[in-house]
DSSP file (Angstrom, degrees, kcal/mol; ACC not computed):
  #  RESIDUE AA STRUCTURE BP1 BP2  ACC     N-H-->O    O-->H-N    N-H-->O    O-->H-N    TCO  KAPPA ALPHA  PHI   PSI    X-CA   Y-CA   Z-CA
    1    1 A M              0   0    0      0, 0.0     2,-0.3     0, 0.0     0, 0.0   0.000 360.0 360.0 360.0 144.5    0.9  -22.9  -31.0
    2    2 A T        -     0   0    0      1,-0.2     3,-0.1     3,-0.0     6,-0.0  -0.545 360.0-167.5 -69.9 127.2    1.2  -20.0  -28.7
    3    3 A Q        +     0   0    0     -2,-0.3     2,-0.3     1,-0.2    -1,-0.2   0.841  65.1  15.2 -85.7 -36.2   -2.2  -18.2  -28.4
    4    4 A S  S >  S-     0   0    0      1,-0.1     3,-1.5    52,-0.0     4,-0.4  -0.931  71.8-114.5-140.1 156.8   -1.2  -15.0  -26.6
    5    5 A Y  G >  S+     0   0    0     -2,-0.3     3,-1.3     1,-0.3     6,-0.3   0.799 114.7  67.7 -60.1 -27.2    1.9  -13.0  -25.7
    6    6 A K  G 3  S+     0   0    0      1,-0.3    -1,-0.3     5,-0.1     6,-0.1   0.718  93.8  58.1 -66.6 -20.1    1.0  -13.9  -22.1
    7    7 A D  G <  S+     0   0    0     -3,-1.5     2,-0.3     4,-0.1    -1,-0.3   0.626  83.2 104.0 -81.4 -14.7    1.8  -17.5  -22.9
    8    8 A L    <>  -     0   0    0     -3,-1.3     4,-2.1    -4,-0.4     3,-0.2  -0.531  67.4-145.6 -74.2 128.6    5.4  -16.6  -24.0
    9    9 A I  H  > S+     0   0    0     -2,-0.3     4,-2.9     1,-0.2     5,-0.3   0.879 100.5  57.0 -57.9 -39.6    8.0  -17.5  -21.4
   10   10 A V  H  > S+     0   0    0      1,-0.2     4,-2.2     2,-0.2    -1,-0.2   0.888 107.3  47.4 -62.9 -39.0   10.0  -14.4  -22.4
   11   11 A W  H  > S+     0   0    0     -6,-0.3     4,-2.2    -3,-0.2    -1,-0.2   0.923 112.9  49.0 -66.5 -43.7    7.1  -12.2  -21.6
   12   12 A Q  H  X S+     0   0    0     -4,-2.1     4,-1.9     2,-0.2    -2,-0.2   0.920 114.1  44.9 -62.0 -45.4    6.5  -13.9  -18.3
   13   13 A K  H  X S+     0   0    0     -4,-2.9     4,-2.1     1,-0.2    -1,-0.2   0.876 111.3  53.4 -68.0 -37.2   10.1  -13.6  -17.3
   14   14 A A  H  X S+     0   0    0     -4,-2.2     4,-2.0    -5,-0.3    -1,-0.2   0.872 107.2  52.1 -65.4 -36.1   10.3  -10.0  -18.5
   15   15 A M  H  X S+     0   0    0     -4,-2.2     4,-2.0     2,-0.2    -1,-0.2   0.899 108.2  51.0 -64.9 -40.4    7.3   -9.2  -16.3
   16   16 A D  H  X S+     0   0    0     -4,-1.9     4,-2.1     1,-0.2    -2,-0.2   0.891 108.2  53.4 -61.3 -38.8    9.1  -10.8  -13.3
   17   17 A L  H  X S+     0   0    0     -4,-2.1     4,-2.8     2,-0.2    -2,-0.2   0.898 104.7  54.1 -63.7 -41.3   12.1   -8.6  -14.2
   18   18 A V  H  X S+     0   0    0     -4,-2.0     4,-2.4     1,-0.2    -1,-0.2   0.938 108.8  48.9 -57.4 -47.3    9.9   -5.5  -14.1
   19   19 A M  H  X S+     0   0    0     -4,-2.0     4,-2.0     1,-0.2    -1,-0.2   0.897 112.4  48.4 -60.9 -40.4    8.7   -6.4  -10.6
   20   20 A L  H  X S+     0   0    0     -4,-2.1     4,-2.7     2,-0.2    -1,-0.2   0.895 109.7  51.4 -67.7 -40.6   12.3   -7.0   -9.5
   21   21 A I  H  X S+     0   0    0     -4,-2.8     4,-2.7     2,-0.2    -2,-0.2   0.899 109.1  51.2 -64.5 -39.9   13.5   -3.6  -10.9
   22   22 A Y  H  X S+     0   0    0     -4,-2.4     4,-1.2    -5,-0.2    -1,-0.2   0.924 111.6  47.8 -61.4 -43.0   10.7   -1.8   -9.1
   23   23 A K  H  X S+     0   0    0     -4,-2.0     4,-0.5    -5,-0.2     3,-0.3   0.928 113.4  47.6 -62.9 -45.2   11.8   -3.5   -5.9
   24   24 A I  H >< S+     0   0    0     -4,-2.7     3,-1.2     1,-0.2    -2,-0.2   0.925 111.7  48.9 -61.4 -46.5   15.4   -2.6   -6.4
   25   25 A T  H >< S+     0   0    0     -4,-2.7     3,-1.3     1,-0.3    -1,-0.2   0.662  92.3  76.8 -75.8 -15.3   14.8    1.0   -7.3
   26   26 A E  H 3< S+     0   0    0     -4,-1.2    -1,-0.3    -3,-0.3    -2,-0.2   0.831  95.6  51.1 -58.6 -30.6   12.6    1.6   -4.3
   27   27 A A  T << S+     0   0    0     -3,-1.2    -1,-0.2    -4,-0.5    -2,-0.2   0.472  86.5 110.5 -88.5  -2.6   15.8    1.7   -2.2
   28   28 A F  S <  S-     0   0    0     -3,-1.3     5,-0.0    -4,-0.1    61,-0.0  -0.314  81.7 -88.3 -70.5 156.7   17.5    4.3   -4.4
   29   29 A P    >   -     0   0    0      0, 0.0     3,-2.1     0, 0.0     4,-0.2  -0.283  33.2-116.1 -62.9 150.9   18.1    7.8   -3.1
   30   30 A D  G >  S+     0   0    0      1,-0.3     3,-1.9     2,-0.2     4,-0.3   0.804 113.0  69.6 -56.2 -30.2   15.3   10.4   -3.7
   31   31 A S  G 3  S+     0   0    0      1,-0.3    -1,-0.3     2,-0.1     3,-0.2   0.678  96.6  53.1 -64.4 -16.2   17.7   12.3   -5.9
   32   32 A E  G X >S+     0   0    0     -3,-2.1     5,-1.9     1,-0.2     3,-1.1   0.387  76.2 104.0 -97.7   2.4   17.5    9.5   -8.5
   33   33 A K  T < 5S+     0   0    0     -3,-1.9     5,-0.5     1,-0.3    -1,-0.2   0.880  93.5  29.4 -52.9 -44.0   13.7    9.5   -8.7
   34   34 A F  T 3 5S+     0   0    0     -4,-0.3    -1,-0.3    -3,-0.2    -2,-0.1   0.360 129.0  43.2 -99.0   4.6   13.7   11.4  -12.0
   35   35 A G  T <>5S+     0   0    0     -3,-1.1     4,-2.5     3,-0.1     5,-0.2   0.497 124.6   0.7-110.5-105.7   17.0   10.0  -13.2
   36   36 A L  H  >5S+     0   0    0      1,-0.2     4,-2.8     2,-0.2     5,-0.3   0.858 129.5  54.1 -62.5 -39.5   18.2    6.4  -12.8
   37   37 A V  H  ><S+     0   0    0     -5,-1.9     4,-2.3     2,-0.2     5,-0.2   0.960 112.7  43.2 -60.2 -51.3   15.0    5.1  -11.1
   38   38 A S  H  > S+     0   0    0     -6,-0.7     4,-2.4    -5,-0.5    -2,-0.2   0.914 115.8  48.7 -61.1 -44.7   12.8    6.5  -13.9
   39   39 A Q  H  X S+     0   0    0     -4,-2.5     4,-2.5     2,-0.2    -1,-0.2   0.917 112.1  47.5 -64.2 -45.0   15.1    5.2  -16.6
   40   40 A M  H  X S+     0   0    0     -4,-2.8     4,-2.4     1,-0.2    -1,-0.2   0.897 113.1  48.5 -65.6 -40.1   15.5    1.7  -15.2
   41   41 A R  H  X S+     0   0    0     -4,-2.3     4,-2.4    -5,-0.3    -1,-0.2   0.920 111.8  48.8 -66.8 -42.7   11.8    1.3  -14.7
   42   42 A R  H  X S+     0   0    0     -4,-2.4     4,-2.0    -5,-0.2    -2,-0.2   0.924 112.6  48.4 -62.7 -43.9   11.0    2.5  -18.3
   43   43 A C  H  X S+     0   0    0     -4,-2.5     4,-1.1     2,-0.2    -2,-0.2   0.929 112.5  47.7 -62.5 -45.0   13.6    0.2  -19.8
   44   44 A S  H >< S+     0   0    0     -4,-2.4     3,-0.6     1,-0.2   -26,-0.2   0.915 112.9  48.5 -64.7 -41.0   12.3   -2.8  -17.8
   45   45 A I  H 3X S+     0   0    0     -4,-2.4     4,-1.7     1,-0.2    -1,-0.2   0.842 103.9  62.8 -65.2 -33.5    8.7   -2.0  -18.8
   46   46 A S  H 3X S+     0   0    0     -4,-2.0     4,-2.3    -5,-0.2     5,-0.2   0.808  94.1  63.2 -62.5 -31.3    9.7   -1.7  -22.4
   47   47 A I  H <X S+     0   0    0     -4,-1.1     4,-1.8    -3,-0.6    -1,-0.2   0.987 111.2  30.8 -64.9 -62.0   10.8   -5.3  -22.7
   48   48 A P  H  > S+     0   0    0      0, 0.0     4,-2.5     0, 0.0    -1,-0.2   0.848 118.2  58.8 -67.4 -29.1    7.5   -7.1  -22.0
   49   49 A S  H  X S+     0   0    0     -4,-1.7     4,-2.6     1,-0.2    -2,-0.2   0.921 108.9  43.2 -63.3 -43.4    5.5   -4.3  -23.6
   50   50 A N  H  X S+     0   0    0     -4,-2.3     4,-2.6     2,-0.2     5,-0.2   0.835 111.5  54.1 -73.2 -32.4    7.4   -4.6  -26.9
   51   51 A V  H  X S+     0   0    0     -4,-1.8     4,-2.1    -5,-0.2    -2,-0.2   0.939 112.6  45.1 -61.8 -45.5    7.2   -8.4  -26.8
   52   52 A A  H  X S+     0   0    0     -4,-2.5     4,-1.4     2,-0.2    -2,-0.2   0.940 115.1  45.8 -63.8 -48.0    3.4   -8.0  -26.4
   53   53 A E  H  X S+     0   0    0     -4,-2.6     4,-0.7     1,-0.2     3,-0.3   0.919 113.3  49.7 -64.1 -42.9    3.0   -5.4  -29.1
   54   54 A G  H >< S+     0   0    0     -4,-2.6     3,-0.9     1,-0.2    -1,-0.2   0.890 107.3  54.7 -61.7 -39.5    5.2   -7.3  -31.6
   55   55 A R  H 3< S+     0   0    0     -4,-2.1    -1,-0.2     1,-0.2    -2,-0.2   0.823 107.9  50.5 -63.9 -31.1    3.2  -10.5  -31.0
   56   56 A R  H 3< S+     0   0    0     -4,-1.4    -1,-0.2    -3,-0.3    -2,-0.2   0.587  89.3 103.1 -83.8 -11.2    0.0   -8.7  -31.9
   57   57 A R  S << S-     0   0    0     -3,-0.9     6,-0.0    -4,-0.7    -3,-0.0  -0.332  72.9-131.5 -72.4 157.5    1.4   -7.3  -35.1
   58   58 A S  S    S+     0   0    0     -2,-0.0     2,-0.3     4,-0.0    -1,-0.1   0.685  79.6  59.2 -88.1 -18.0    0.4   -8.9  -38.3
   59   59 A T  S  > S-     0   0    0      1,-0.1     4,-2.2    -5,-0.1     5,-0.1  -0.832  73.1-131.2-117.4 154.4    3.7   -9.4  -40.0
   60   60 A R  H  > S+     0   0    0     -2,-0.3     4,-2.6     1,-0.2     5,-0.2   0.862 110.6  56.3 -62.1 -37.8    6.9  -11.2  -39.2
   61   61 A K  H  > S+     0   0    0      2,-0.2     4,-2.2     1,-0.2    -1,-0.2   0.920 107.8  47.2 -62.4 -45.3    8.9   -8.0  -40.0
   62   62 A D  H  > S+     0   0    0      2,-0.2     4,-2.2     1,-0.2     5,-0.2   0.927 111.2  51.6 -61.3 -44.8    6.9   -6.0  -37.5
   63   63 A Y  H  X S+     0   0    0     -4,-2.2     4,-2.3     1,-0.2     5,-0.2   0.930 109.4  50.2 -57.7 -46.7    7.3   -8.7  -34.9
   64   64 A R  H  X S+     0   0    0     -4,-2.6     4,-2.4     1,-0.2    -1,-0.2   0.896 107.6  54.5 -59.6 -41.6   11.1   -8.7  -35.4
   65   65 A T  H  X S+     0   0    0     -4,-2.2     4,-1.9     1,-0.2    -1,-0.2   0.924 110.6  44.6 -59.1 -46.2   11.2   -4.9  -35.1
   66   66 A F  H  X S+     0   0    0     -4,-2.2     4,-2.3     2,-0.2    -1,-0.2   0.849 111.8  51.8 -71.2 -33.7    9.5   -4.9  -31.7
   67   67 A I  H  X S+     0   0    0     -4,-2.3     4,-2.4    -5,-0.2    -1,-0.2   0.886 108.5  53.2 -67.3 -37.4   11.7   -7.8  -30.5
   68   68 A N  H  X S+     0   0    0     -4,-2.4     4,-2.3    -5,-0.2    -2,-0.2   0.905 108.6  49.1 -60.6 -42.6   14.7   -5.8  -31.5
   69   69 A I  H  X S+     0   0    0     -4,-1.9     4,-2.3     2,-0.2    -2,-0.2   0.921 110.6  50.1 -63.5 -44.1   13.4   -2.8  -29.5
   70   70 A A  H  X S+     0   0    0     -4,-2.3     4,-1.9     1,-0.2    -2,-0.2   0.905 110.3  50.8 -60.1 -41.7   12.9   -5.1  -26.5
   71   71 A Y  H  X S+     0   0    0     -4,-2.4     4,-1.8     1,-0.2    -1,-0.2   0.898 109.4  50.5 -63.7 -41.5   16.4   -6.4  -26.9
   72   72 A G  H  X S+     0   0    0     -4,-2.3     4,-2.1     1,-0.2    -1,-0.2   0.890 108.2  52.2 -63.9 -39.9   17.8   -2.9  -27.0
   73   73 A S  H  X S+     0   0    0     -4,-2.3     4,-2.3     1,-0.2    -1,-0.2   0.870 106.9  54.2 -63.8 -36.4   15.9   -2.0  -23.9
   74   74 A G  H  X S+     0   0    0     -4,-1.9     4,-2.1     2,-0.2    -1,-0.2   0.891 106.8  50.7 -63.2 -39.8   17.5   -5.0  -22.2
   75   75 A A  H  X S+     0   0    0     -4,-1.8     4,-1.7     2,-0.2    -2,-0.2   0.897 109.8  50.5 -65.8 -39.9   21.0   -3.8  -23.2
   76   76 A E  H  X S+     0   0    0     -4,-2.1     4,-2.4     1,-0.2    -2,-0.2   0.925 109.7  50.7 -60.7 -44.3   20.2   -0.4  -21.7
   77   77 A L  H  X S+     0   0    0     -4,-2.3     4,-2.5     1,-0.2    -2,-0.2   0.873 104.9  56.8 -64.5 -37.3   19.0   -2.0  -18.5
   78   78 A E  H  X S+     0   0    0     -4,-2.1     4,-1.7     1,-0.2    -1,-0.2   0.931 109.9  45.9 -56.3 -45.5   22.2   -4.0  -18.3
   79   79 A T  H  X S+     0   0    0     -4,-1.7     4,-2.3     1,-0.2    -2,-0.2   0.907 111.7  50.7 -64.8 -43.5   24.2   -0.8  -18.4
   80   80 A Q  H  X S+     0   0    0     -4,-2.4     4,-2.4     1,-0.2    -1,-0.2   0.854 107.3  53.4 -66.8 -34.7   21.9    0.9  -15.8
   81   81 A L  H  X S+     0   0    0     -4,-2.5     4,-2.1     2,-0.2    -1,-0.2   0.899 109.3  49.6 -64.3 -39.4   22.3   -2.1  -13.4
   82   82 A E  H  X S+     0   0    0     -4,-1.7     4,-2.5     2,-0.2    -2,-0.2   0.904 109.8  50.3 -66.1 -41.0   26.1   -1.7  -13.7
   83   83 A I  H  X S+     0   0    0     -4,-2.3     4,-1.9     1,-0.2    -2,-0.2   0.926 110.0  51.2 -60.8 -44.2   25.8    2.0  -13.0
   84   84 A S  H  <>S+     0   0    0     -4,-2.4     5,-2.6     1,-0.2     6,-0.6   0.884 109.9  49.9 -60.6 -39.3   23.7    1.2   -9.9
   85   85 A R  H ><5S+     0   0    0     -4,-2.1     3,-1.4     1,-0.2    -1,-0.2   0.934 109.9  49.7 -63.9 -46.5   26.3   -1.3   -8.7
   86   86 A R  H 3<5S+     0   0    0     -4,-2.5    -2,-0.2     1,-0.3    -1,-0.2   0.807 111.6  48.8 -64.7 -29.4   29.1    1.2   -9.1
   87   87 A L  T 3<5S-     0   0    0     -4,-1.9    -1,-0.3    -5,-0.2    -2,-0.2   0.443 110.6-124.7 -86.7  -0.8   27.1    3.8   -7.2
   88   88 A N  T < 5S+     0   0    0     -3,-1.4    -3,-0.2    -4,-0.3    -2,-0.1   0.859  71.2 130.7  58.1  38.8   26.4    1.3   -4.5
   89   89 A Y      < +     0   0    0     -5,-2.6     2,-0.4    -6,-0.1    -4,-0.2   0.656  54.2  65.2 -89.9 -18.4   22.7    1.8   -4.8
   90   90 A V  S    S-     0   0    0     -6,-0.6     2,-0.2    -9,-0.1   -65,-0.1  -0.869  83.4-113.4-121.0 139.6   21.7   -1.8   -5.1
   91   91 A D     >  -     0   0    0     -2,-0.4     4,-2.6     1,-0.1     5,-0.2  -0.455  29.7-130.4 -62.6 133.0   21.8   -4.8   -2.7
   92   92 A E  H  > S+     0   0    0      1,-0.2     4,-2.4     2,-0.2     5,-0.2   0.866 105.2  52.3 -58.2 -40.5   24.2   -7.3   -4.1
   93   93 A K  H  > S+     0   0    0      2,-0.2     4,-2.0     1,-0.2    -1,-0.2   0.926 112.6  44.3 -63.8 -45.5   21.8  -10.2   -3.8
   94   94 A L  H  > S+     0   0    0      2,-0.2     4,-2.6     1,-0.2    -2,-0.2   0.870 111.2  55.4 -66.7 -36.3   19.1   -8.4   -5.7
   95   95 A L  H  X S+     0   0    0     -4,-2.6     4,-2.8     2,-0.2     5,-0.2   0.927 107.7  48.2 -61.7 -45.4   21.6   -7.2   -8.3
   96   96 A I  H  X S+     0   0    0     -4,-2.4     4,-2.5     1,-0.2     5,-0.2   0.922 111.7  50.3 -61.3 -44.5   22.6  -10.8   -9.0
   97   97 A M  H  X S+     0   0    0     -4,-2.0     4,-2.3     1,-0.2    -2,-0.2   0.926 112.9  46.4 -59.4 -45.1   19.0  -11.9   -9.3
   98   98 A A  H  X S+     0   0    0     -4,-2.6     4,-2.9     1,-0.2     5,-0.2   0.921 112.6  49.0 -65.3 -44.4   18.3   -9.1  -11.7
   99   99 A K  H  X S+     0   0    0     -4,-2.8     4,-2.4     1,-0.2    -1,-0.2   0.903 112.7  47.9 -63.9 -40.1   21.3   -9.7  -13.8
  100  100 A E  H  X S+     0   0    0     -4,-2.5     4,-2.0    -5,-0.2    -1,-0.2   0.916 114.3  45.7 -66.7 -42.8   20.6  -13.4  -14.0
  101  101 A L  H  X S+     0   0    0     -4,-2.3     4,-2.4    -5,-0.2    -2,-0.2   0.916 113.7  49.3 -66.6 -42.8   17.0  -12.9  -15.0
  102  102 A L  H  X S+     0   0    0     -4,-2.9     4,-2.9     1,-0.2    -2,-0.2   0.906 109.2  52.7 -62.9 -41.5   17.9  -10.2  -17.5
  103  103 A E  H  X S+     0   0    0     -4,-2.4     4,-2.2    -5,-0.2    -1,-0.2   0.909 109.6  49.2 -60.2 -41.8   20.5  -12.5  -19.0
  104  104 A E  H  X S+     0   0    0     -4,-2.0     4,-2.0     2,-0.2    -2,-0.2   0.927 112.1  47.7 -63.4 -45.5   17.9  -15.2  -19.4
  105  105 A V  H  X S+     0   0    0     -4,-2.4     4,-2.7     1,-0.2    -2,-0.2   0.917 111.2  51.6 -60.5 -44.6   15.4  -12.8  -21.0
  106  106 A M  H  X S+     0   0    0     -4,-2.9     4,-2.5     1,-0.2    -1,-0.2   0.880 107.8  51.9 -63.5 -38.6   18.2  -11.5  -23.4
  107  107 A K  H  X S+     0   0    0     -4,-2.2     4,-2.0     2,-0.2    -1,-0.2   0.917 111.6  46.7 -63.4 -42.9   19.1  -15.1  -24.5
  108  108 A I  H  X S+     0   0    0     -4,-2.0     4,-2.5     2,-0.2    -2,-0.2   0.924 112.8  49.1 -66.0 -43.7   15.4  -15.8  -25.3
  109  109 A L  H  X S+     0   0    0     -4,-2.7     4,-2.6     1,-0.2    -2,-0.2   0.909 110.2  51.8 -61.2 -41.7   15.0  -12.5  -27.2
  110  110 A N  H  X S+     0   0    0     -4,-2.5     4,-2.2     1,-0.2    -1,-0.2   0.890 109.7  49.2 -61.6 -40.1   18.2  -13.2  -29.1
  111  111 A K  H  X S+     0   0    0     -4,-2.0     4,-2.4     2,-0.2    -1,-0.2   0.905 109.5  52.2 -66.8 -40.8   16.9  -16.7  -30.1
  112  112 A F  H  X S+     0   0    0     -4,-2.5     4,-3.0     1,-0.2     5,-0.2   0.933 109.0  50.8 -57.5 -46.6   13.6  -15.1  -31.2
  113  113 A L  H  X S+     0   0    0     -4,-2.6     4,-1.7     1,-0.2    -2,-0.2   0.915 109.4  50.0 -60.6 -43.3   15.5  -12.6  -33.4
  114  114 A S  H  X S+     0   0    0     -4,-2.2     4,-1.1     1,-0.2    -1,-0.2   0.924 113.6  46.1 -60.3 -44.2   17.5  -15.5  -35.0
  115  115 A T  H  < S+     0   0    0     -4,-2.4     3,-0.3     1,-0.2    -2,-0.2   0.901 112.4  49.7 -65.8 -41.7   14.3  -17.3  -35.7
  116  116 A L  H  < S+     0   0    0     -4,-3.0    -1,-0.2     1,-0.2    -2,-0.2   0.740 106.7  56.5 -72.5 -22.1   12.5  -14.3  -37.1
  117  117 A R  H  <        0   0    0     -4,-1.7    -1,-0.2    -5,-0.2    -2,-0.2   0.799 360.0 360.0 -75.9 -29.1   15.4  -13.5  -39.4
  118  118 A S     <        0   0    0     -4,-1.1    -1,-0.2    -3,-0.3    -2,-0.2   0.472 360.0 360.0 -85.2 360.0   15.3  -16.9  -41.1
């Protein structure tokens, strides 16, 4: 049995995603500091944070709620990555890495949701 949220692969991968989003957004224009940069960083941080908080909750329903929030933050981040691409703010190689990692995290979260619903 998993002892801690830190043992969860989804949490570990989401933490890697946070680091990558910080790296990506460092290169954004200063004019985006309080816009897209802030939003992308908050969304990425929300994913592992909600996984952790949900894991610490006492009921399955609470856990499901926090995994749902994490999943929603992932969807927001997908959109923000696309906006960044369209604005030519992000290096293509880093963008591909972020999208692949985010897709992996989203698949795991989706599987968690399916399991927690049953």
